[in-house]
Every structure is written in C-alpha cells, then in structure tokens.
NUBA-61168 format. One line per 3 residues: number of its first residue (from 0); their letters; for each residue x, y negated, z of C-alpha. Coordinates in Angstrom, 1 decimal. Example, Ala and Ser with C-alpha at 12.3 -4.5 7.8 and 13.67 -1.06 7.14 Angstrom:
2
0> AS> 12.3/4.5/7.8; 13.7/1.1/7.1
# end
This chain:
347
0> XXX> 0.0/0.0/0.0; 3.0/-2.3/0.4; 5.3/-3.5/-2.3
3> XXX> 9.1/-3.3/-2.1; 9.1/-7.0/-1.1; 7.2/-6.3/2.1
6> XXX> 4.0/-7.8/0.7; 0.6/-6.2/0.2; 0.3/-5.1/-3.4
9> XXX> -3.4/-6.1/-3.9; -3.1/-5.5/-7.6; -4.0/-9.1/-8.5
12> XXX> -2.1/-11.6/-10.6; -2.2/-14.8/-8.5; -1.8/-15.4/-4.8
15> XXX> -3.9/-17.6/-2.5; -4.4/-18.3/1.1; -8.0/-18.0/2.4
18> XXX> -9.6/-20.3/5.0; -12.8/-18.9/6.5; -15.3/-21.1/8.3
21> XXX> -17.4/-19.9/11.2; -21.1/-20.2/11.2; -22.9/-17.2/12.9
24> XXX> -25.0/-15.2/10.5; -24.0/-17.6/7.7; -20.7/-15.8/7.7
27> XXX> -22.5/-13.3/5.5; -22.0/-15.8/2.7; -18.2/-15.4/3.3
30> XXX> -18.6/-11.7/3.3; -20.2/-11.9/-0.2; -17.3/-14.1/-1.4
33> XXX> -14.7/-11.7/0.0; -16.6/-8.7/-1.4; -16.4/-10.2/-4.9
36> XXX> -12.8/-11.3/-4.7; -11.7/-7.8/-3.5; -13.7/-6.1/-6.3
39> XXX> -12.5/-8.5/-9.0; -8.8/-8.0/-8.3; -7.5/-11.2/-10.0
42> XXX> -6.3/-12.7/-6.7; -3.8/-11.6/-4.0; -4.0/-12.9/-0.4
45> XXX> -0.9/-14.1/1.5; -2.7/-15.2/4.6; -6.2/-15.7/6.1
48> XXX> -7.1/-18.3/8.7; -10.5/-17.9/10.3; -12.7/-19.2/13.1
51> XXX> -15.6/-17.5/14.9; -17.5/-15.4/12.3; -14.6/-16.3/9.9
54> XXX> -12.2/-14.6/12.3; -14.4/-11.6/12.5; -14.4/-11.4/8.7
57> XXX> -10.6/-11.7/8.6; -9.8/-8.9/11.1; -12.5/-6.6/9.6
60> XXX> -11.1/-7.1/6.1; -7.5/-6.5/7.3; -8.3/-3.3/9.2
63> XXX> -10.3/-1.9/6.4; -7.6/-2.6/3.8; -5.1/-0.7/5.9
66> XXX> -7.4/2.3/5.9; -8.2/2.5/2.2; -7.0/-0.5/0.2
69> XXX> -9.4/-3.0/-1.4; -12.3/-0.5/-1.3; -11.6/0.1/2.4
72> XXX> -11.8/-3.6/3.0; -15.1/-3.9/1.2; -16.5/-0.9/3.0
75> XXX> -15.4/-2.2/6.4; -17.0/-5.6/5.8; -20.2/-4.0/4.6
78> XXX> -20.3/-1.7/7.6; -19.7/-4.6/10.0; -22.4/-6.8/8.7
81> XXX> -24.9/-4.0/8.4; -24.2/-3.0/12.0; -25.1/-6.4/13.5
84> XXX> -28.3/-6.7/11.5; -31.7/-5.8/12.8; -31.5/-2.6/10.8
87> XXX> -28.0/-1.7/11.7; -26.5/1.2/13.6; -26.8/-0.3/17.1
90> XXX> -29.2/0.9/19.8; -32.2/-1.4/20.6; -30.6/-2.4/23.8
93> XXX> -27.3/-3.3/22.1; -29.2/-5.3/19.5; -31.0/-7.3/22.2
96> XXX> -27.7/-8.4/23.6; -26.0/-9.0/20.3; -28.8/-11.2/19.3
99> XXX> -27.7/-13.7/21.9; -24.9/-14.5/19.4; -26.5/-13.7/16.1
102> XXX> -30.2/-14.0/16.8; -30.8/-14.8/20.5; -34.5/-14.3/20.4
105> XXX> -36.8/-13.7/17.3; -37.2/-17.0/15.5; -40.8/-16.2/14.7
108> XXX> -41.6/-16.0/18.5; -42.0/-19.7/19.2; -42.5/-19.3/22.9
111> XXX> -39.4/-17.1/23.2; -37.4/-19.6/21.2; -38.6/-22.5/23.4
114> XXX> -37.6/-20.4/26.5; -34.2/-19.7/25.1; -33.6/-23.4/24.5
117> XXX> -34.7/-24.2/28.1; -32.4/-21.6/29.6; -29.3/-22.5/27.6
120> XXX> -29.8/-26.3/28.2; -30.5/-26.1/32.0; -28.5/-22.9/33.0
123> XXX> -25.0/-21.8/32.2; -24.0/-18.3/31.1; -22.4/-18.0/34.5
126> XXX> -25.9/-18.2/35.9; -28.1/-16.3/33.5; -25.4/-13.8/32.6
129> XXX> -23.3/-13.5/35.8; -21.9/-10.0/34.8; -20.6/-11.5/31.6
132> XXX> -22.3/-8.8/29.5; -21.3/-9.1/25.8; -22.0/-6.0/23.7
135> XXX> -20.7/-7.8/20.6; -17.2/-7.6/22.2; -17.7/-3.9/22.9
138> XXX> -19.0/-3.3/19.4; -16.1/-5.1/17.7; -13.6/-3.2/19.9
141> XXX> -15.2/0.1/18.7; -15.3/-0.9/15.1; -11.8/-2.4/14.7
144> XXX> -8.5/-0.7/15.5; -6.7/-3.8/16.8; -3.4/-1.8/17.1
147> XXX> -3.5/-1.4/13.4; -4.3/-5.1/12.9; -1.4/-6.1/15.1
150> XXX> 1.0/-3.9/13.2; 0.1/-5.5/9.8; 2.9/-7.7/8.8
153> XXX> 2.2/-8.0/5.1; -1.0/-10.1/5.4; -0.7/-13.1/7.8
156> XXX> -3.7/-13.7/10.1; -4.5/-16.8/12.1; -7.4/-17.0/14.5
159> XXX> -8.3/-20.4/16.2; -9.8/-21.0/19.6; -10.3/-24.1/21.8
162> XXX> -8.4/-24.4/25.1; -11.1/-25.4/27.6; -8.6/-27.0/30.0
165> XXX> -6.7/-29.3/27.7; -9.1/-29.5/24.7; -6.4/-28.5/22.2
168> XXX> -6.6/-25.9/19.5; -4.8/-22.7/20.0; -4.0/-20.5/16.9
171> XXX> -3.3/-16.8/17.6; -1.4/-14.9/15.0; -1.9/-11.4/13.7
174> XXX> 0.8/-9.6/15.8; -0.9/-10.7/19.1; -4.6/-10.2/18.2
177> XXX> -6.9/-8.2/20.4; -10.7/-8.2/20.6; -10.5/-10.9/23.2
180> XXX> -8.8/-13.3/20.8; -11.5/-12.9/18.3; -14.2/-13.2/20.9
183> XXX> -12.5/-16.4/22.2; -12.7/-17.8/18.7; -16.5/-17.1/18.7
186> XXX> -17.3/-18.1/22.2; -20.3/-20.5/22.2; -20.1/-22.0/25.7
189> XXX> -23.8/-22.3/26.2; -24.3/-18.6/25.6; -21.1/-16.9/26.8
192> XXX> -18.6/-17.4/29.6; -15.2/-18.6/28.5; -12.9/-15.9/27.3
195> XXX> -9.8/-15.9/29.6; -6.5/-14.9/28.0; -3.3/-15.2/30.0
198> XXX> -5.2/-17.1/32.7; -6.4/-19.7/30.1; -10.1/-20.1/29.3
201> XXX> -11.1/-20.5/25.6; -14.2/-21.5/23.8; -15.2/-21.3/20.1
204> XXX> -12.4/-22.5/17.8; -14.9/-24.4/15.6; -14.7/-27.4/18.0
207> XXX> -11.0/-28.1/17.0; -10.4/-26.2/13.8; -13.1/-24.7/11.5
210> XXX> -10.9/-23.2/10.1; -7.4/-24.3/11.1; -5.4/-25.1/8.0
213> XXX> -2.1/-26.3/9.4; -0.7/-22.7/10.0; -0.9/-22.2/6.2
216> XXX> 1.5/-25.2/5.6; 4.2/-24.0/8.0; 4.0/-20.3/7.8
219> XXX> 3.3/-19.4/4.2; 4.9/-20.0/0.9; 1.7/-20.1/-1.2
222> XXX> 0.5/-23.6/-2.0; -3.1/-22.6/-2.9; -5.7/-22.7/-0.2
225> XXX> -9.2/-21.5/-0.9; -11.7/-22.8/1.7; -14.9/-20.8/2.0
228> XXX> -17.2/-23.3/3.5; -20.5/-22.4/5.1; -21.4/-25.5/7.1
231> XXX> -23.2/-28.1/5.0; -21.5/-31.5/5.1; -24.5/-33.3/3.8
234> XXX> -28.3/-32.9/4.5; -30.8/-35.1/2.7; -33.4/-35.3/5.4
237> XXX> -33.0/-37.0/8.8; -33.7/-34.5/11.6; -36.6/-35.6/13.9
240> XXX> -37.3/-32.7/16.3; -35.1/-32.1/19.3; -34.0/-28.7/17.9
243> XXX> -33.2/-30.2/14.4; -31.3/-33.0/15.9; -29.2/-30.7/18.0
246> XXX> -28.6/-28.4/15.1; -27.4/-31.3/12.9; -25.1/-32.4/15.7
249> XXX> -23.6/-28.9/15.8; -23.0/-29.0/12.0; -21.3/-32.3/12.2
252> XXX> -19.2/-31.2/15.1; -18.1/-28.0/13.5; -17.1/-29.8/10.3
255> XXX> -15.3/-32.6/12.0; -11.9/-30.9/12.4; -11.9/-29.7/8.8
258> XXX> -12.7/-33.2/7.5; -9.8/-34.6/9.5; -7.4/-32.1/8.1
261> XXX> -8.6/-32.7/4.6; -8.1/-36.5/5.0; -4.6/-35.9/6.3
264> XXX> -3.8/-33.6/3.3; -5.1/-36.2/0.9; -2.9/-38.9/2.6
267> XXX> 0.2/-36.8/2.4; -0.5/-35.8/-1.2; -0.7/-39.4/-2.2
270> XXX> 2.6/-40.2/-0.5; 4.2/-37.2/-2.3; 2.8/-38.2/-5.7
273> XXX> 4.0/-41.8/-5.3; 7.5/-40.6/-4.4; 7.4/-42.0/-0.9
276> XXX> 7.8/-38.4/0.4; 10.1/-35.9/-1.2; 8.6/-32.8/-2.7
279> XXX> 11.7/-31.0/-1.4; 10.6/-31.7/2.2; 6.8/-31.6/2.0
282> XXX> 4.6/-29.0/0.5; 1.9/-30.3/-1.8; -1.0/-27.9/-1.3
285> XXX> -3.5/-27.0/-4.0; -6.8/-27.1/-2.3; -9.9/-25.2/-3.6
288> XXX> -13.3/-24.6/-2.2; -16.0/-22.0/-2.6; -18.8/-24.1/-1.2
291> XXX> -21.8/-22.5/0.4; -22.9/-25.8/1.8; -25.4/-26.7/-1.0
294> XXX> -26.6/-23.1/-1.3; -27.1/-22.9/2.4; -28.6/-26.4/2.9
297> XXX> -32.2/-25.1/2.5; -31.5/-22.9/5.5; -31.8/-24.7/8.9
300> XXX> -28.8/-24.4/11.2; -31.0/-22.3/13.5; -30.8/-19.5/10.9
303> XXX> -27.1/-19.1/11.9; -28.7/-17.1/14.8; -30.9/-15.0/12.5
306> XXX> -29.4/-11.5/12.2; -32.2/-10.0/10.0; -30.9/-7.8/7.2
309> XXX> -33.0/-9.7/4.7; -31.2/-13.0/5.4; -27.7/-11.4/5.7
312> XXX> -28.1/-9.5/2.3; -29.4/-12.7/0.7; -26.4/-14.7/1.8
315> XXX> -24.1/-11.9/0.7; -25.6/-12.2/-2.7; -25.1/-16.0/-2.7
318> XXX> -21.5/-15.5/-1.8; -20.8/-13.1/-4.5; -22.4/-15.3/-7.1
321> XXX> -20.6/-18.4/-5.9; -17.2/-16.6/-5.9; -17.8/-15.3/-9.4
324> XXX> -18.7/-18.8/-10.7; -15.8/-20.5/-8.9; -13.2/-17.9/-10.1
327> XXX> -14.3/-17.9/-13.7; -14.2/-21.7/-13.7; -11.0/-22.3/-11.9
330> XXX> -8.7/-19.3/-12.3; -6.4/-21.0/-14.7; -5.8/-23.9/-12.2
333> XXX> -4.6/-21.6/-9.4; -0.9/-22.1/-8.9; -0.9/-25.3/-10.9
336> XXX> -3.3/-27.8/-9.3; -6.1/-28.2/-6.8; -9.7/-28.1/-7.9
339> XXX> -11.2/-29.9/-5.0; -11.4/-33.7/-5.0; -10.5/-34.3/-1.3
342> XXX> -11.4/-38.0/-1.3; -14.8/-37.4/-2.8; -15.6/-34.4/-0.6
345> XX> -14.3/-35.4/2.8; -13.6/-39.2/2.9
# end
C-alpha cells in the first residue's frame, strides 16, 4: 500500500491536502465528497485536517484505507455513517444516547425539542449527565483501530480541539490520536462534559479552527488545499425565532476561524505576488473549495442534529455530485493555481 518514497500510493495523478469542516450530520456531505474522490482516483492525499465530524471522517477514512486501500476507506466511511443513523446497527438504547450529538430528540416531536432546549440552556451536562455517558465515544472506539491510525505515517492527520482553560486551538497529530482526541474535537459544551487529555479540558475544535489550516502550511509539501465546507456562510433570510437566531449564531461562530485564516492567506498571497515576500521563504498555497454551503442552505442548522438515514443519504448524494462537478471543472488547475477567490468568498 505504500510506495518506495514512504507515501501512500493512492493510484492518483495529482496530490492535494484536504480540510474537512465539522457540522454534525451535515458531515455526511463530506462523506459523499470523499466517497467520490476515493472512487474517482484522480487525486492523491498528502494530509487531512479535520474538526468535529470532519475529524471523524478523517480517522474513519485512514483506518479503512489501511485495511483495504481505497475500497476499504469507502466501506469504512459508509459503515460509520450508516451506523449512526436511525436505521444503523446500534441498539435502541445506544441510539438514544448517540442522538444527543447527532439528533438529540426527534425533530418532529415539538415538545421534546422544546424540553431539550430548556435543559441545555439552563442545566449543564455535569448536571443532566453526571456520569458522563457518551456511547458515541464507545461506538467510535469499537469501530476504529486507533493503534493502526497512530502507526500510519504516510498520510498526515491533524485534529483540532479548543483548550477550555486558555481559549487556544490545539492541533493533535496522527501519531498521538486516540478516541478521546476525536471526541474532544467534537465536544459540544452544552451537551457533553469537557474531554480531559493530560489534565487539560477540551471543547469542540470548531470554535477556534473549523478546520485548522495552518498545519498544512508548516508540515506538508503540497501547495493545494481543498476545503470541504458544510457550514453556509450566507443565508438570505433574517432569523426571527429564538431557535433560528441561536442556530445562525452557531453557524457564524463555527465559520469565524476559517474566515480569519482565509483572509490571512489572501494577505500573504498578495505580498508574495507583489514581491514584498520571497517565494523561497513563503509557500503560496493554492486554495480550492468544494462548497456544500449553498446546497445545504435550505436545511436549517437544526438538521445538523438529525441522524435520519433519509437525510444522511441525501447529503451523501449531494456531496458526490458536488465533488464530481468540482473535479471535472478544476482538475487541470490543481498544482498550478487556486480556484477559489479568497477576497470574494471570505472578505
């Protein structure tokens, strides 16, 4: 599975880095993108950086590839997303707890949804879940051989979490990953107790990096970064209900760090292009985006908590179609130039 140069031989012709956003069940869009790229075989991957559901997609892909190459990665991703759906392989009790992250309470049950909002706004997970029960952690630990993931040196993995004590981002690398690092990256503080690693508490990485791009600048040689974005930057309607207002605030918050990094990249690019900074000392990344934002805009942010197979399979289909369209349109540009106008998209 590895080439003589110590790199995974994916069988593709061009190499990119992948940046996977988090977004609960909307991460199924990312699954669809990855599924197509693995099937298509025109691209190699040097590194994957991911947050929250993006981190889960990254480690599931990596472990599956080690088992059976590209097809193994595709099968592993399909098995993971099927398993967390309503119609998955989990027991009813396990599903009830997992839905705290991916569904919480059935969206069609208005009273239950109202009660869930009340509990999470006026009680902390230390109060309503004092035993810190989280079957998603147990399920991920059963599904993924993290010893294999840590031994993988050919594909670089970066998983972001937020340090609760100092508010800074912490990026964990592939050789140190355990199930706790992935769960830290996906720890929504109103639903789960902070994940403690080496005596440091962590919350969801989306607050400070969704996903974190800077590791790709310092620790990879590939200039091409493909961002798989699932959080809409723009919404045409002004939210009016308390739930919609909170959902939109969450979207803006979880896009904030990415927008800051994009503006910084654009600033450095302009300095490099003008000759103020030397190309010998500064990498000029080629940024691309497979954008689920517009496709997912009709879905409210609340559907990030919907784990129904009908929604997950629909988003998977959207992801495959978006990946096909993007790759067919932009394959020739990879390795030569970016295809995303950073100033227009993020300024």
